[in-house]
C-alpha positions as CSV (number, residue, x, y, z in Angstrom):
1,M,0.0,0.0,0.0
2,A,1.3,3.4,-0.9
3,R,0.0,6.9,-0.4
4,A,0.3,10.5,-1.6
5,I,-0.4,13.6,0.5
6,L,-1.1,17.1,-0.8
7,K,-1.2,19.7,1.9
8,F,-2.3,23.3,2.1
9,I,-4.3,23.4,-1.1
10,R,-6.5,26.3,-1.6
11,L,-9.7,24.4,-1.8
12,S,-12.7,24.0,0.5
13,P,-12.4,20.6,2.3
14,T,-16.3,20.3,2.2
15,K,-16.4,20.5,-1.7
16,A,-13.3,18.3,-2.0
17,R,-14.9,15.5,0.2
18,L,-17.8,15.2,-2.2
19,I,-15.4,14.2,-4.9
20,A,-13.2,12.1,-2.7
21,R,-16.1,10.0,-1.6
22,E,-17.0,9.1,-5.2
23,V,-13.6,7.7,-6.1
24,Q,-13.0,5.7,-2.9
25,G,-12.9,2.0,-3.7
26,M,-12.6,2.5,-7.4
27,N,-10.0,1.3,-9.7
28,A,-7.4,4.0,-10.2
29,E,-7.5,4.1,-14.0
30,Y,-11.3,4.4,-14.0
31,A,-11.2,7.1,-11.2
32,I,-8.8,9.2,-13.2
33,A,-10.9,8.9,-16.3
34,S,-14.1,9.8,-14.6
35,L,-12.5,12.8,-12.8
36,A,-11.3,14.2,-16.1
37,F,-15.0,14.8,-17.0
38,T,-16.1,16.1,-13.6
39,P,-16.6,19.9,-13.8
40,N,-15.1,20.6,-10.3
41,K,-11.7,22.3,-9.2
42,A,-11.3,19.4,-6.7
43,A,-11.6,16.8,-9.4
44,G,-8.5,17.9,-11.2
45,I,-6.5,18.1,-8.1
46,I,-7.6,14.8,-6.6
47,S,-6.9,13.2,-10.1
48,K,-3.2,14.4,-9.8
49,V,-2.9,13.0,-6.2
50,I,-4.2,9.7,-7.3
51,A,-1.7,9.5,-10.1
52,S,1.1,10.4,-7.6
53,A,-0.1,7.7,-5.2
54,V,-0.1,5.1,-8.1
55,A,3.5,6.2,-9.1
56,N,4.6,6.0,-5.4
57,A,3.3,2.4,-5.3
58,G,5.2,1.5,-8.4
59,L,2.1,0.3,-10.1
60,E,0.2,0.8,-13.3
61,P,-3.2,2.7,-12.9
62,E,-5.1,-0.4,-14.1
63,E,-3.5,-2.6,-11.4
64,A,-4.3,-0.1,-8.4
65,I,-7.4,0.3,-6.3
66,I,-8.0,3.5,-4.1
67,T,-8.3,2.1,-0.7
68,S,-8.7,5.4,1.1
69,A,-9.4,9.0,-0.1
70,R,-9.4,11.5,2.8
71,V,-9.7,15.2,2.9
72,D,-8.9,17.1,6.2
73,K,-9.2,20.6,7.0
74,G,-6.2,22.9,6.9
75,P,-5.6,26.3,8.3
76,V,-8.0,29.1,7.2
77,L,-6.6,32.2,5.6
78,K,-8.4,35.3,7.1
79,R,-8.7,38.4,4.9
80,F,-11.0,41.5,4.8
81,T,-13.0,43.1,2.2
82,P,-13.6,46.9,2.4
83,R,-17.2,47.9,2.9
84,A,-19.2,51.1,3.1
85,R,-18.3,53.8,5.5
86,G,-14.8,52.6,6.2
87,S,-15.8,49.3,7.7
88,A,-14.6,45.8,6.7
89,S,-16.1,42.3,6.3
90,P,-14.1,39.2,7.0
91,K,-13.4,36.7,4.2
92,H,-12.4,33.2,5.1
93,K,-10.3,31.4,2.6
94,P,-10.1,27.6,3.6
95,T,-7.3,25.2,2.8
96,A,-7.4,21.3,2.7
97,H,-5.1,18.4,3.1
98,I,-5.8,15.6,0.6
99,M,-4.5,12.0,1.3
100,I,-5.0,9.1,-1.1
101,E,-3.9,5.5,-0.4
102,V,-3.7,2.9,-3.2
103,A,-3.2,-0.8,-3.1
104,A,-2.5,-3.5,-5.7
105,A,-5.7,-5.0,-7.0
106,E,-6.5,-8.7,-6.4
107,K,-6.7,-11.0,-9.5
108,G,-10.5,-11.1,-9.2
109,D,-11.0,-7.4,-8.6
110,K,-11.8,-5.1,-11.6
């Protein structure tokens, strides 16, 4: 089993978890292909992390299965936007940590 971790990515963890749940348990080749057609910022990022985890395992994408896809919350960047009469409103810019684990597929799994 091998894994890849991408930390401090400027992406909402809530939105990234929706994509991570879809690919968990999938064949890596099928997951990368399906994420290519998903219109979401998280899809492209998670696809690259899956490819990295497969490369770390020394496997081909068709031989690997995603055993775990986890998205944790990172630190929040706090910024301010100017508003009327000299006041300001806070803006929270979330970050996420993405962890993907892959393992070699069994002979019968596909």
